C-alpha positions, 0 to 999 in steps of 0.5 A: 125219156129220163125224168127231171130231178133226182130219182133218189131223195132223203127227207128228215126232220120233225115237220111231218107235214113238210116231209109229206109235201117234199115227197109230193113234190118229187112225185109232181116233178116226175109226173110232168114227164111221166104220164101214168106215174104210180106212187107206193107208200110203205113203212120200213118195217113192212118191206125189204131192200129186195122188195124195193128193188123189184119196184124201182130197179126196172125201167117201165116199158108200158105206162108210167113208172113208180115212186116208192116212198119209204117211211121210217127206213131205220129197220132196213138198216139194222143188219149189216147185210140188209144195209149193204143191200139197200145201199147197193140198190140206190145205184140201180133205180131206173129212169122213170122211177124214184125212191124217197125216204122219209125219216120223221125224227125229233129235228135236233140232230142229223141221222146217225148210224145206218141212217147217216150212211144212207143219207150220205150215199144218196147225196153221193148218188146225186139225190136230194137230201134235206132237213125239214124243221117244224116251226117253233114257238113264235114261228107257228102263227105265221106258218099257219097263216101261210097255209091258210092262204094256200087254202083260201082261208081268211082269218079274222082279228086274233083267230090265227093267234088263238089257233096257234095258242090252242095247239101249243104254238107258244110253248117254247120248251125244247123238250116238246115233240113237235113232229105232229103239231103241224099236222094238227094245225093242218087238220084244224085248218081243214075243219075251219074251212068246212065250217066257214065256207064264206067269210073270215074265220073268227076268233069265236069260230076257233074257240068253238071248234079247236080243242085246247091241247097244249103239248108238254104244258105240264113240263113247261109249267114245272120248268117255269116253277124250277126257274122261278118264273112266276108270271109264266108259271101262273099262265101255264097253271091256269091252263093246266087246272082246266084240263088236268086233275088237281092231285096230278098237278100236285104230284108232279110239283112234289116230284119236281121240288124233291128232285131239285132238293136232291140236286141242290144237296148233291151240288152242295156236297161238291158233286159235279153236274155231270156225275148226276147222270149216273148218281140220279140215273138221269138223261144228260139233257134232264140233268142239265135242266135240273142243275140250271133250275136248282141253282136258282134256289137255296136249300131253305127255299126248297124246304119251304116250297116242299112244306107248302105243298103239304099244306096245299095237299090238305087244302085240295083234299078238304081236310078239317079247317081247310076250304075245299071249294074249286075257287079256293083250291085254285087260289091255293095253287096260285098262292103257293106259286106266288109265295114259294117260287118267287125269288126272295126280294130285298127287305127294303123292296115294297109294292113297286118291286112286287109290281115289277115281278108280276109283269116281268117281261119274257118270263 
């Protein structure tokens, strides 16, 4: 009996949990008509097109067929002869078997090169091709609540949001790698389910069991500084100071301010933003971000920010005449952010203006 649904599938994207569930769905669909179906999972760098052919090109005579899941198929396509062999294999997958490719990429682009050719060949053969994107900032909380309901987990007030916050769900910067973030969320949900077998998972349960690991929070903080978003920078700074050595944060700040100074200086000398990729050896995305940030500053403001970091360094190291208590060091960071990155306000502005900056929405 020919199994329903596609015998070929290509799933790609940064939702690692979704990729695995998509492969599970293919297996479950085939299992409905193929009793005894087996599943084999292999990495692309640990197999070959010939080996895959031996597993899926022959229809099962006795027992069930085989679903072969290939994770990261890129190595199978590096050489032209290997690519041709793999693409030729697609037309030989026998009824009752399935060949599924999982390509965990960053989610920002469609597969290119040989992977793009594989995707198109599977589409042409009538297989299933789908991109699965991880939930981004503002979406993860709802995603977590949905996965919790699937597992029969009930959240108390604020618990789902706290879990989302602790794994970085509200960090919205585009350069954050979210490929494993949803897997982390699932792991935390399973842990909470075991901890709270009866009743609702409370906010306190999440705080006690889930370690705070905001992905890319250092980059988010530096970007907030570069864009002069004081409330956002202070929020992220508070988290960083709890988990990152002070001198590490200082070194990162020093590097970012120096980069902004160089970019601003080059732009003032009539260099184009595109030329910075070569002159400063930057990736295009990073060059764009630094140009965007540098344009929010003047050169004197960047000089003042850099001088402020020298004073901050003296405070952190406890030089003579400077406090060295933890509370004073934290305050020194806060003062640097408040005094050096806040955009200059008009001379007539008073407390009302300062208050509006402190609660700037969406910063």
